[in-house]
N, C-alpha and C positions, 0 to 999 in steps of 0.2 A: 736428387739429380736436378740441375737447373732447367727451367722451362724456356723454350724458344719464345721470342716476343709474340709470334702468331699463336702459340699455345696459350699464352696469358690472355690474349684477346678472346680466344674461344672460351677460356675458363670464366673470365669476367662476364662475357655475354650470357653464359649459362647461369651464373649466379644472379644476374639482373633479371632473367626470366623467372627464376625461382622466387626471388624477392617480390617481383610484381604479382605473381600468383598468390603468394602469402598475403600481401596487402589486400588483394581482392577478397580473399577468404575472410580476413579479419573484418573488413567492411561489411561483408554479407552477414557475419555473426552479429555485429553491432546493429545492423538494420533489423535482423530478426528479433533481437532483444528489445529494440524500441517498439516494434510492432506488438510484441507481447505486452509491453506496458500500456499500449493504447487500448488493449482489450478491457482493462480495469474500468476506465470511465465509461466505456461502451456498456459494460455489464451493469454498472451502477445506474446508467441512464435508463435502462430497461425497467427500473423500479419506479420511475416517475409515472404517476397516474395509477400505479398499482398499490404502492404503499402510500396511503392518504391520511393517516392519523399517526399520532405519537402516543405510545402507552408504555410507561416505565415500570409497570407492575411486574413483580417476580412471577415467573412461570416455570413449571417443571417441563423439561424438554427431553425429547428422545436423544439418544447418543449412539453413534455419531450422527451428524446431519440434523441435529435438533434445531427447530426454529419456531417462532410464534407465527400466527396467521400472517401471510404476506401483505395483507391490507394495512398492517400496523407495525410498530416496532419503535426502536430508539436510534440514536445516531450511530451507535456501533453496528447495528444490524445492516446499515447501508454498506459498510466495509466488509462485514462478514459474508453477506450475500454475494457481493461482487467477486470476492475471492473464491467462493464456492463455484461460481460459473467457470472459473479457471481450473477447478478441480482441487482446490486447496481448502481444507476445512479448519478454520481457526478455532473452532470449538475443541477439536482434537489436539491441534498444535499447542494451544495455550494450556489445556488441561495436562497434557503430557509434560510440558516444560515446568508447570507449577508443581506437579507431583514430584518431580525430580529436584527442583530448585525452589522450594516454597519460600525460603528465606530471601530470595532475590526479588520477590514481589512485594508491593506495598501492603502495609498492615492497617488499612483504613476502615475495615468493616468488622473487626474483632473476631475474625475467623482463625481457626487453628488447623484447618485442612481445606483441601480444594472442594469446589462446588461446580461441577460441570454444567449446571443449569445457568449459571450467571457469570462465572469468572471471565469468560471471553467477551461478555457484553459490558464490561466495565472499562472505561477509557484509560484509567491509570494502568490497568493490567495490559491492555494492548500497547500502551506506550513502552512498558517494560519489555514486552515480547518483541516489538519491532526494534528496540534498541539492542536486544540480545541477539536477534537472528536476522536483522536487516542492517540498514545503515542509517544512523542518526546524522542528519545534515544540519548545517548552520541555520539559525533563524535570522532571516534578513528581511528588509523591506523592498527588495528587488524582485519584481514579478518574474523576471527571467530565470530566477533560481528555482522556481517551482514548476516541475515538469508533469505532464499527464501521468496519472497513476500514483503520484506521490501521496503520502498520507500526512495530513496536518491536524494538529490539535490546538485548541484554544481554551482560554478561560473566559467564560461569558460574563456579562456585566453583573449577573447575580452570583458569580463565584463558581458556578458549576463547570465541569470540564465538558468539552465538546470535541467531536472528531468528524472528519470528512475526507473525501478524495478529490484531488486536483483533476479538473476536467481537461479535455483536449480542445475546448472552446474558450474564447476570451471575450472580455467586455470591449466596448468601443475604445477604452483607454489602453487596451492590451493586457489587462490583468486576467489571469486564468480564473474561470468560474469554478465553483465548488459544488460537488454533489454531496448532499447531506440531508439529514432530517433534524431540524431544529424545533419542530413542533407541529408542522402541518403536512407531514409525510415527506417522502423523498422529493427534493427540489434541486434544481441546478441554478445557482445564484452567484451574483457578484458580491462576495463577502469575505474574500481572503484576508483582507486587512481591516475588517469591521470590528474585530475583537483582538485581545492580546493573544498572539501566537505563542504557544508553549512547547510545541514540538513539530519537527519536520523530519519525515522518515521516508525511506525507499526500501521496499521489501519485495523480493522475487521469490515466489514459492519454490521450494526445492524440487529438483527433478524427481519424478515418480520412480 
């Protein structure tokens, strides 16, 4: 049955109100997601002054929630500890994924099975995990492409892999700072482009 012009006006007015409400809802969801990302650098920053040394020694860890003494650690521990503050245990996530898909992970250490003491503390394994369960982003030299909470990996001048979290703070030049442990404990430094960037990832923990 054809609608009277006044009925059309009422219909479009109702649709506009519904669309407006939907847009507000979408914006609120985006804002919540962004606020969630901001918690990662904040969690990592809490490690500054607590983790004051670097110790790459192999350690037997509890499972789940295993960790070395908080005063020490390696670069991966900065990331692992920050995600644990958000309630996500990468020790468990990586172990479970490697157990199910061992062939998808690098074979750099001559292992034939998982090792939940160390697997999650190896940069190449985290790169694989974030690629499989997060979003691998383009590597660029544009500072604006690196958002708070993003994960970045590098190849250091000695050839070793390194990992850190993008901060919500920036240098005077507008380059995001990095929260990482490169040898002197957890630090927040201007070093995003100091070494060759090998990976750029964005990972949101699954809902519980």
